[in-house]
DSSP file (Angstrom, degrees, kcal/mol; ACC not computed):
  #  RESIDUE AA STRUCTURE BP1 BP2  ACC     N-H-->O    O-->H-N    N-H-->O    O-->H-N    TCO  KAPPA ALPHA  PHI   PSI    X-CA   Y-CA   Z-CA
    1    1 A M              0   0    0      0, 0.0     2,-0.1     0, 0.0    38,-0.1   0.000 360.0 360.0 360.0 126.0  -12.8   -1.6    3.0
    2    2 A K        -     0   0    0      1,-0.1     2,-0.4     0, 0.0     0, 0.0  -0.442 360.0-108.4 -79.8 151.3  -10.8   -2.4   -0.1
    3    3 A R        -     0   0    0     -2,-0.1     2,-0.4     2,-0.0    -1,-0.1  -0.639  37.0-149.5 -76.6 127.0  -10.1   -6.0   -1.3
    4    4 A L        -     0   0    0     -2,-0.4     2,-1.3     2,-0.0    -1,-0.0  -0.799  12.7-130.7-105.2 143.1   -6.4   -6.8   -0.7
    5    5 A D        +     0   0    0     -2,-0.4     2,-0.5    18,-0.1    -2,-0.0  -0.729  39.0 167.9 -92.0  90.7   -4.4   -9.2   -2.8
    6    6 A I        -     0   0    0     -2,-1.3     2,-0.5     2,-0.0    14,-0.1  -0.920  18.1-159.3-109.6 125.1   -2.8  -11.4   -0.1
    7    7 A K        +     0   0    0     -2,-0.5     2,-0.4    12,-0.1    16,-0.1  -0.908  11.5 178.3-109.5 125.5   -1.0  -14.6   -1.2
    8    8 A I        -     0   0    0     -2,-0.5     2,-0.5    41,-0.1     8,-0.1  -0.981  11.1-157.6-124.7 135.8   -0.4  -17.4    1.3
    9    9 A S    >   -     0   0    0     -2,-0.4     3,-0.6     5,-0.1    10,-0.1  -0.959  15.0-163.7-118.9 126.2    1.2  -20.7    0.3
   10   10 A N  T 3  S+     0   0    0     -2,-0.5    -1,-0.1     1,-0.2     6,-0.1   0.654  94.2  59.8 -74.5 -15.6    0.8  -23.9    2.2
   11   11 A Q  T 3  S+     0   0    0      2,-0.0    -1,-0.2     0, 0.0     2,-0.1   0.576  83.5 104.0 -87.6 -11.2    3.8  -25.3    0.4
   12   12 A S  S <  S-     0   0    0     -3,-0.6     4,-0.1     1,-0.1     7,-0.0  -0.371  70.0-139.4 -72.7 149.3    6.2  -22.6    1.7
   13   13 A E  S    S+     0   0    0      2,-0.1    -1,-0.1    -2,-0.1     3,-0.1   0.640  82.3  94.6 -78.5 -15.1    8.7  -23.3    4.5
   14   14 A V  S    S-     0   0    0      1,-0.1    -5,-0.1    -5,-0.1    -2,-0.1  -0.633  91.0-106.6 -78.0 129.8    7.8  -19.9    5.9
   15   15 A P     >  -     0   0    0      0, 0.0     4,-2.3     0, 0.0     3,-0.4  -0.205  25.6-118.8 -56.1 148.4    5.1  -20.1    8.6
   16   16 A I  H  > S+     0   0    0      1,-0.2     4,-2.7     2,-0.2     5,-0.2   0.880 113.3  53.9 -60.1 -41.1    1.7  -18.9    7.5
   17   17 A Y  H  > S+     0   0    0      1,-0.2     4,-2.4     2,-0.2    -1,-0.2   0.882 110.2  48.7 -62.0 -35.4    1.5  -16.1   10.1
   18   18 A E  H  > S+     0   0    0     -3,-0.4     4,-2.7     2,-0.2    -2,-0.2   0.891 110.4  50.4 -70.4 -40.3    4.9  -14.9    8.9
   19   19 A Q  H  X S+     0   0    0     -4,-2.3     4,-2.4     2,-0.2    -2,-0.2   0.930 112.2  47.8 -60.3 -45.2    3.7  -14.9    5.3
   20   20 A L  H  X S+     0   0    0     -4,-2.7     4,-2.3     2,-0.2    -2,-0.2   0.928 112.1  49.0 -62.6 -46.2    0.6  -13.0    6.2
   21   21 A K  H  X S+     0   0    0     -4,-2.4     4,-2.5     1,-0.2    -2,-0.2   0.933 112.6  48.1 -58.6 -47.5    2.7  -10.4    8.2
   22   22 A N  H  X S+     0   0    0     -4,-2.7     4,-2.5     1,-0.2    -1,-0.2   0.877 109.8  52.5 -63.3 -38.4    5.1  -10.0    5.3
   23   23 A E  H  X S+     0   0    0     -4,-2.4     4,-2.1     2,-0.2    -1,-0.2   0.915 111.2  46.3 -63.9 -42.8    2.2   -9.6    2.8
   24   24 A I  H  X S+     0   0    0     -4,-2.3     4,-2.1     2,-0.2    -2,-0.2   0.906 111.6  51.2 -68.1 -40.9    0.6   -6.8    4.9
   25   25 A I  H  X S+     0   0    0     -4,-2.5     4,-3.0     1,-0.2     5,-0.2   0.927 109.6  51.3 -59.5 -44.0    4.0   -5.1    5.4
   26   26 A H  H  X S+     0   0    0     -4,-2.5     4,-2.2     1,-0.2     6,-0.3   0.914 108.7  50.6 -59.4 -43.4    4.5   -5.2    1.6
   27   27 A L  H  <>S+     0   0    0     -4,-2.1     6,-2.2     1,-0.2     5,-1.3   0.866 112.9  46.7 -63.8 -35.7    1.1   -3.7    1.1
   28   28 A I  H ><5S+     0   0    0     -4,-2.1     3,-0.9     4,-0.2    -2,-0.2   0.931 112.7  48.8 -69.7 -45.8    1.9   -0.9    3.5
   29   29 A M  H 3<5S+     0   0    0     -4,-3.0    -2,-0.2     1,-0.3    -1,-0.2   0.821 112.6  47.5 -66.5 -31.7    5.3   -0.2    2.0
   30   30 A T  T 3<5S-     0   0    0     -4,-2.2    -1,-0.3    -5,-0.2    -2,-0.2   0.530 115.0-114.0 -87.8  -4.7    4.0   -0.1   -1.5
   31   31 A G  T < 5S+     0   0    0     -3,-0.9    -3,-0.2    -4,-0.4    -4,-0.1   0.490  84.3 120.8  87.8   2.0    1.2    2.3   -0.5
   32   32 A A  S   <S+     0   0    0     -5,-1.3     2,-0.5    -6,-0.3    -4,-0.2   0.840  82.8  42.3 -66.2 -30.7   -1.6   -0.2   -1.2
   33   33 A L  S    S-     0   0    0     -6,-2.2    -2,-0.3    -9,-0.1    -1,-0.2  -0.981  86.2-162.1-113.8 125.9   -2.5    0.3    2.4
   34   34 A R    >   -     0   0    0     -2,-0.5     3,-2.5     1,-0.1    45,-0.3  -0.669  35.3 -75.9-106.2 158.7   -2.3    3.9    3.6
   35   35 A P  T 3  S+     0   0    0      0, 0.0    45,-0.2     0, 0.0    46,-0.1  -0.276 121.0  20.9 -52.3 132.3   -2.1    5.3    7.2
   36   36 A G  T 3  S+     0   0    0     43,-3.0    44,-0.1     1,-0.3    45,-0.1   0.196  88.2 136.4  91.2 -16.1   -5.5    5.1    8.8
   37   37 A D    <   -     0   0    0     -3,-2.5    42,-2.4    43,-0.1    -1,-0.3  -0.406  55.1-122.8 -63.4 138.1   -6.8    2.4    6.5
   38   38 A P  B     -A   78   0A   0      0, 0.0    40,-0.3     0, 0.0     2,-0.2  -0.590  17.0-139.6 -81.1 145.0   -8.6   -0.4    8.4
   39   39 A L        -     0   0    0     38,-3.2    38,-0.4    -2,-0.2     3,-0.1  -0.654  34.6 -92.0 -91.4 158.7   -7.5   -4.0    8.2
   40   40 A L        -     0   0    0     -2,-0.2    -1,-0.1     1,-0.1    37,-0.1  -0.313  53.3 -91.4 -61.6 154.4  -10.1   -6.7    7.9
   41   41 A S     >  -     0   0    0      1,-0.1     4,-2.8    -3,-0.1     5,-0.3  -0.317  36.5-112.5 -62.6 155.1  -11.1   -8.2   11.2
   42   42 A M  H  > S+     0   0    0      1,-0.2     4,-2.4     2,-0.2     5,-0.2   0.911 118.0  49.4 -57.0 -43.0   -9.0  -11.2   12.3
   43   43 A R  H  > S+     0   0    0      2,-0.2     4,-2.2     1,-0.2    -1,-0.2   0.926 112.5  45.9 -63.8 -46.1  -12.1  -13.5   11.9
   44   44 A R  H  > S+     0   0    0      2,-0.2     4,-2.7     1,-0.2    -2,-0.2   0.914 114.0  47.8 -66.4 -42.3  -13.0  -12.1    8.4
   45   45 A L  H  X S+     0   0    0     -4,-2.8     4,-2.4     2,-0.2    -1,-0.2   0.915 111.0  51.7 -64.6 -41.8   -9.4  -12.3    7.1
   46   46 A A  H  X>S+     0   0    0     -4,-2.4     5,-2.5    -5,-0.3     4,-0.8   0.913 112.1  47.0 -59.2 -42.8   -9.0  -15.9    8.5
   47   47 A K  H ><5S+     0   0    0     -4,-2.2     3,-0.6     3,-0.2    -2,-0.2   0.930 112.0  49.2 -65.5 -45.9  -12.2  -16.9    6.7
   48   48 A E  H 3<5S+     0   0    0     -4,-2.7    -2,-0.2     1,-0.2    -1,-0.2   0.863 119.1  38.4 -62.7 -36.0  -11.2  -15.2    3.4
   49   49 A L  H 3<5S-     0   0    0     -4,-2.4    -1,-0.2    -5,-0.2    -2,-0.2   0.476 107.2-124.9 -93.4  -3.0   -7.8  -16.9    3.4
   50   50 A S  T <<5 +     0   0    0     -4,-0.8     2,-0.3    -3,-0.6    -3,-0.2   0.931  68.9 124.8  55.7  49.1   -9.1  -20.2    4.8
   51   51 A I      < -     0   0    0     -5,-2.5    -1,-0.2    -6,-0.2    -2,-0.1  -0.824  68.0 -79.5-128.8 170.1   -6.6  -20.0    7.7
   52   52 A S     >  -     0   0    0     -2,-0.3     4,-1.6     1,-0.1     3,-0.3  -0.393  27.5-132.0 -71.0 144.7   -6.9  -20.2   11.5
   53   53 A I  H  > S+     0   0    0      1,-0.2     4,-2.5     2,-0.2     5,-0.2   0.807 110.4  61.5 -64.3 -28.6   -8.0  -17.1   13.4
   54   54 A I  H  > S+     0   0    0      2,-0.2     4,-2.1     1,-0.2    -1,-0.2   0.873 102.0  52.0 -63.9 -36.7   -5.1  -17.8   15.7
   55   55 A T  H  > S+     0   0    0     -3,-0.3     4,-2.1     2,-0.2    -2,-0.2   0.926 111.0  45.3 -65.2 -46.0   -2.8  -17.4   12.7
   56   56 A T  H  X S+     0   0    0     -4,-1.6     4,-2.7     1,-0.2     5,-0.2   0.888 111.2  54.1 -66.4 -37.1   -4.2  -14.0   11.9
   57   57 A K  H  X S+     0   0    0     -4,-2.5     4,-2.6     2,-0.2    -1,-0.2   0.917 108.4  49.0 -62.1 -42.9   -4.1  -13.0   15.5
   58   58 A R  H  X S+     0   0    0     -4,-2.1     4,-2.4     2,-0.2    -1,-0.2   0.922 112.3  48.1 -63.1 -44.1   -0.4  -13.8   15.7
   59   59 A A  H  X S+     0   0    0     -4,-2.1     4,-2.5     1,-0.2    -2,-0.2   0.933 113.0  47.6 -62.4 -46.0    0.3  -11.8   12.5
   60   60 A Y  H  X S+     0   0    0     -4,-2.7     4,-2.4     2,-0.2    -2,-0.2   0.897 111.2  51.3 -63.0 -40.7   -1.6   -8.8   13.7
   61   61 A Q  H  X S+     0   0    0     -4,-2.6     4,-2.5     2,-0.2    -1,-0.2   0.921 111.3  47.4 -62.6 -43.7    0.1   -8.9   17.1
   62   62 A D  H  X S+     0   0    0     -4,-2.4     4,-1.8     2,-0.2    -2,-0.2   0.905 111.8  50.6 -63.4 -41.6    3.5   -9.0   15.4
   63   63 A L  H  <>S+     0   0    0     -4,-2.5     5,-2.3     1,-0.2     6,-0.9   0.885 112.1  47.1 -63.7 -39.1    2.5   -6.1   13.1
   64   64 A E  H ><5S+     0   0    0     -4,-2.4     3,-1.1     4,-0.2    -2,-0.2   0.910 109.9  52.4 -69.5 -41.3    1.4   -4.1   16.1
   65   65 A A  H 3<5S+     0   0    0     -4,-2.5    -1,-0.2     1,-0.3    -2,-0.2   0.840 110.5  49.2 -62.4 -32.7    4.5   -4.8   18.1
   66   66 A A  T 3<5S-     0   0    0     -4,-1.8    -1,-0.3    -5,-0.2    -2,-0.2   0.503 118.0-113.7 -85.9  -4.6    6.6   -3.6   15.1
   67   67 A G  T < 5S+     0   0    0     -3,-1.1    -3,-0.2    -4,-0.4    -2,-0.1   0.580  84.0 117.3  87.7   9.4    4.6   -0.4   14.8
   68   68 A Y  S   <S+     0   0    0     -5,-2.3    12,-2.8    -6,-0.2     2,-0.3   0.824  81.7  14.3 -77.9 -30.9    2.9   -1.1   11.4
   69   69 A V  E     -B   79   0A   0     -6,-0.9     2,-0.3    10,-0.3    -2,-0.2  -0.891  63.1-152.7-137.7 165.8   -0.6   -1.2   12.8
   70   70 A Y  E     -B   78   0A   0      8,-2.4     8,-3.1    -2,-0.3     2,-0.4  -0.979  14.3-135.9-138.8 153.5   -2.5   -0.1   15.9
   71   71 A S  E     -B   77   0A   0     -2,-0.3     2,-0.5     6,-0.2     6,-0.2  -0.863   6.7-161.6-112.9 144.5   -5.7   -1.5   17.4
   72   72 A V  E >>  -B   76   0A   0      4,-3.0     4,-2.5    -2,-0.4     3,-2.5  -0.989  34.0-114.0-122.2 119.2   -8.7    0.4   18.8
   73   73 A V  T 34 S+     0   0    0     -2,-0.5     4,-0.0     1,-0.3    -2,-0.0  -0.266  99.6   5.4 -55.9 128.1  -10.9   -1.7   21.1
   74   74 A G  T 34 S+     0   0    0      1,-0.1    -1,-0.3     0, 0.0    -3,-0.0   0.314 127.4  65.3  82.1  -9.3  -14.3   -2.2   19.5
   75   75 A K  T <4 S-     0   0    0     -3,-2.5     2,-0.3     1,-0.3    -2,-0.2   0.747  95.9-122.7-113.0 -39.0  -13.2   -0.4   16.3
   76   76 A G  E  <  - B   0  72A   0     -4,-2.5    -4,-3.0   -38,-0.1     2,-0.4  -0.876  35.5 -44.4 131.3-164.2  -10.6   -2.6   14.7
   77   77 A T  E     - B   0  71A   0    -38,-0.4   -38,-3.2    -2,-0.3     2,-0.3  -0.921  51.2-171.8-115.4 136.2   -7.0   -2.6   13.5
   78   78 A F  E     -AB  38  70A   0     -8,-3.1    -8,-2.4    -2,-0.4     2,-0.3  -0.896  30.5 -99.0-130.7 154.2   -5.6    0.3   11.4
   79   79 A V  E     - B   0  69A   0    -42,-2.4   -43,-3.0   -45,-0.3   -10,-0.3  -0.554  43.4-129.4 -72.2 131.9   -2.4    1.1    9.5
   80   80 A S        -     0   0    0    -12,-2.8     2,-0.3    -2,-0.3   -43,-0.1  -0.381  24.9 -96.8 -78.7 158.3   -0.1    3.3   11.5
   81   81 A E        -     0   0    0    -46,-0.1     2,-0.6    -2,-0.1    -1,-0.1  -0.607  39.9-151.3 -70.0 132.4    1.5    6.5   10.2
   82   82 A Q        -     0   0    0     -2,-0.3     2,-0.1    -3,-0.1   -14,-0.0  -0.940   2.8-145.7-111.4 118.6    5.0    5.7    9.0
   83   83 A N     >  -     0   0    0     -2,-0.6     4,-2.9     1,-0.1     5,-0.2  -0.488  27.0-111.5 -79.0 159.2    7.6    8.4    9.2
   84   84 A N  H  > S+     0   0    0      1,-0.2     4,-2.5     2,-0.2     5,-0.2   0.867 115.8  48.3 -60.1 -40.8   10.2    8.5    6.4
   85   85 A E  H  > S+     0   0    0      2,-0.2     4,-2.3     1,-0.2    -1,-0.2   0.914 114.0  46.8 -67.6 -41.7   13.2    7.4    8.6
   86   86 A N  H  > S+     0   0    0      2,-0.2     4,-2.4     1,-0.2    -2,-0.2   0.914 112.8  50.1 -63.9 -43.1   11.2    4.6   10.1
   87   87 A R  H  X S+     0   0    0     -4,-2.9     4,-2.2     2,-0.2    -2,-0.2   0.913 110.5  49.7 -62.6 -43.1   10.0    3.5    6.7
   88   88 A R  H  X S+     0   0    0     -4,-2.5     4,-2.5    -5,-0.2    -1,-0.2   0.921 110.9  49.9 -61.6 -44.1   13.6    3.6    5.3
   89   89 A E  H  X S+     0   0    0     -4,-2.3     4,-2.2     1,-0.2    -2,-0.2   0.902 110.2  50.3 -62.0 -42.0   14.8    1.5    8.3
   90   90 A Q  H  X S+     0   0    0     -4,-2.4     4,-2.0     1,-0.2    -1,-0.2   0.892 111.0  48.7 -64.0 -40.0   12.1   -1.1    7.8
   91   91 A I  H  X S+     0   0    0     -4,-2.2     4,-2.5     2,-0.2    -2,-0.2   0.894 109.0  53.3 -67.9 -39.1   12.9   -1.4    4.1
   92   92 A L  H  X S+     0   0    0     -4,-2.5     4,-2.5     2,-0.2    -2,-0.2   0.904 108.7  49.6 -61.1 -41.1   16.6   -1.8    4.9
   93   93 A V  H  X S+     0   0    0     -4,-2.2     4,-2.1     2,-0.2    -1,-0.2   0.908 110.6  50.3 -63.5 -41.5   15.8   -4.6    7.3
   94   94 A E  H  X S+     0   0    0     -4,-2.0     4,-2.1     2,-0.2    -2,-0.2   0.908 110.9  48.8 -62.7 -42.7   13.7   -6.2    4.5
   95   95 A I  H  X S+     0   0    0     -4,-2.5     4,-2.6     1,-0.2    -2,-0.2   0.913 109.4  52.6 -63.4 -43.4   16.6   -5.9    2.0
   96   96 A E  H  X S+     0   0    0     -4,-2.5     4,-2.3     1,-0.2    -1,-0.2   0.901 108.9  49.8 -60.6 -41.3   19.0   -7.4    4.6
   97   97 A K  H  X S+     0   0    0     -4,-2.1     4,-2.1     1,-0.2    -1,-0.2   0.919 111.9  47.7 -63.7 -42.8   16.7  -10.4    5.0
   98   98 A K  H  X S+     0   0    0     -4,-2.1     4,-2.5     1,-0.2    -2,-0.2   0.876 110.7  52.0 -66.4 -36.7   16.4  -10.9    1.3
   99   99 A L  H  X S+     0   0    0     -4,-2.6     4,-3.1     2,-0.2     5,-0.2   0.895 107.7  52.1 -65.6 -39.4   20.2  -10.6    0.9
  100  100 A E  H  X S+     0   0    0     -4,-2.3     4,-2.3     2,-0.2    -2,-0.2   0.928 111.8  46.3 -60.7 -44.5   20.7  -13.3    3.6
  101  101 A D  H  X S+     0   0    0     -4,-2.1     4,-2.3     2,-0.2    -2,-0.2   0.911 113.1  50.3 -62.5 -42.8   18.3  -15.6    1.7
  102  102 A L  H  X S+     0   0    0     -4,-2.5     4,-2.8     2,-0.2    -2,-0.2   0.930 111.4  47.0 -61.3 -48.1   20.1  -14.8   -1.5
  103  103 A L  H  X S+     0   0    0     -4,-3.1     4,-2.1     1,-0.2    -1,-0.2   0.892 111.7  51.3 -63.2 -39.6   23.6  -15.5   -0.1
  104  104 A S  H  X S+     0   0    0     -4,-2.3     4,-0.8    -5,-0.2    -1,-0.2   0.909 112.7  45.6 -63.1 -42.6   22.3  -18.8    1.5
  105  105 A T  H >< S+     0   0    0     -4,-2.3     3,-0.8     1,-0.2     4,-0.4   0.911 112.0  51.2 -67.0 -43.0   20.9  -19.9   -1.9
  106  106 A A  H ><>S+     0   0    0     -4,-2.8     5,-2.5     1,-0.2     3,-1.4   0.852 102.1  61.8 -62.9 -35.2   24.1  -18.8   -3.8
  107  107 A K  H ><5S+     0   0    0     -4,-2.1     3,-1.4     1,-0.3    -1,-0.2   0.810  89.5  70.2 -60.9 -30.3   26.2  -20.8   -1.4
  108  108 A K  T <<5S+     0   0    0     -4,-0.8    -1,-0.3    -3,-0.8    -2,-0.2   0.777 112.5  28.7 -60.0 -27.3   24.4  -24.0   -2.4
  109  109 A I  T < 5S-     0   0    0     -3,-1.4    -1,-0.3    -4,-0.4    -2,-0.2   0.129 114.1-110.3-119.8  19.1   26.1  -23.8   -5.8
  110  110 A D  T < 5 +     0   0    0     -3,-1.4     2,-0.5     1,-0.2    -3,-0.2   0.850  54.9 170.4  55.5  38.5   29.3  -22.0   -4.7
  111  111 A L      < -     0   0    0     -5,-2.5    -1,-0.2    -8,-0.1    -2,-0.1  -0.698  29.0-128.9 -80.6 126.4   28.3  -18.8   -6.5
  112  112 A S     >  -     0   0    0     -2,-0.5     4,-2.0     1,-0.1     5,-0.1  -0.294  13.5-117.4 -76.7 159.9   30.7  -16.0   -5.4
  113  113 A T  H  > S+     0   0    0      1,-0.2     4,-2.8     2,-0.2     5,-0.2   0.883 117.3  56.9 -59.9 -39.8   29.6  -12.6   -4.2
  114  114 A R  H  > S+     0   0    0      1,-0.2     4,-2.3     2,-0.2    -1,-0.2   0.908 106.5  48.5 -60.4 -41.9   31.4  -11.1   -7.2
  115  115 A E  H  > S+     0   0    0      2,-0.2     4,-2.2     1,-0.2    -1,-0.2   0.881 110.8  51.3 -66.1 -36.9   29.2  -13.2   -9.5
  116  116 A L  H  X S+     0   0    0     -4,-2.0     4,-2.4     2,-0.2    -2,-0.2   0.929 109.7  49.3 -63.7 -44.8   26.1  -12.1   -7.6
  117  117 A V  H  X S+     0   0    0     -4,-2.8     4,-2.3     1,-0.2    -2,-0.2   0.910 110.4  51.2 -61.0 -42.2   27.0   -8.5   -8.0
  118  118 A E  H  X S+     0   0    0     -4,-2.3     4,-2.2     1,-0.2    -1,-0.2   0.906 108.8  51.1 -61.6 -42.2   27.6   -9.0  -11.7
  119  119 A M  H  X S+     0   0    0     -4,-2.2     4,-2.5     1,-0.2    -1,-0.2   0.914 109.9  50.3 -60.9 -42.7   24.2  -10.6  -12.0
  120  120 A M  H  X S+     0   0    0     -4,-2.4     4,-2.6     1,-0.2    -2,-0.2   0.896 108.8  51.7 -63.5 -40.2   22.6   -7.6  -10.2
  121  121 A K  H  X S+     0   0    0     -4,-2.3     4,-2.0     2,-0.2    -1,-0.2   0.916 110.8  47.6 -62.8 -43.2   24.4   -5.2  -12.6
  122  122 A V  H  X S+     0   0    0     -4,-2.2     4,-1.2     1,-0.2    -2,-0.2   0.923 113.4  48.0 -64.0 -43.6   23.1   -7.0  -15.6
  123  123 A M  H  < S+     0   0    0     -4,-2.5     4,-0.5     1,-0.2     3,-0.2   0.885 109.3  53.6 -65.2 -37.8   19.6   -7.1  -14.2
  124  124 A E  H >< S+     0   0    0     -4,-2.6     3,-1.1     1,-0.2    -1,-0.2   0.889 105.0  54.3 -64.6 -38.6   19.7   -3.4  -13.3
  125  125 A E  H 3< S+     0   0    0     -4,-2.0    -1,-0.2     1,-0.2    -2,-0.2   0.817 104.3  56.2 -63.6 -30.2   20.7   -2.5  -16.9
  126  126 A D  T 3<        0   0    0     -4,-1.2    -1,-0.2    -3,-0.2    -2,-0.2   0.588 360.0 360.0 -78.4 -10.5   17.6   -4.4  -18.1
  127  127 A Q    <         0   0    0     -3,-1.1    -1,-0.2    -4,-0.5    -2,-0.2   0.485 360.0 360.0 -85.5 360.0   15.3   -2.3  -16.0
């Protein structure tokens, strides 16, 4: 089992189980976790991250409900096969959530959508 770089912040407004879920989704989407790869047991992951086992259980349940992972009784939890259309849809949902956060943050200083688009164009040119 490979060591995963999962970052959890106690200072974040995002609940820890949600942070954990998002970190695992990110690892799946970037290919750091491949279909069939086992996840750490809930107990072991909770211990490594110094969080409650209830928190890891909630994250794993949400991941399974969304189709990212599947569980085999007595064997553990594994990364599910992701088809391309499903993967694209999941990434689109992730982008939409980030755009909502971005728009909410921009609203705080009355930054227009046009200014946001301009910022994105400049950033894209720098890549």
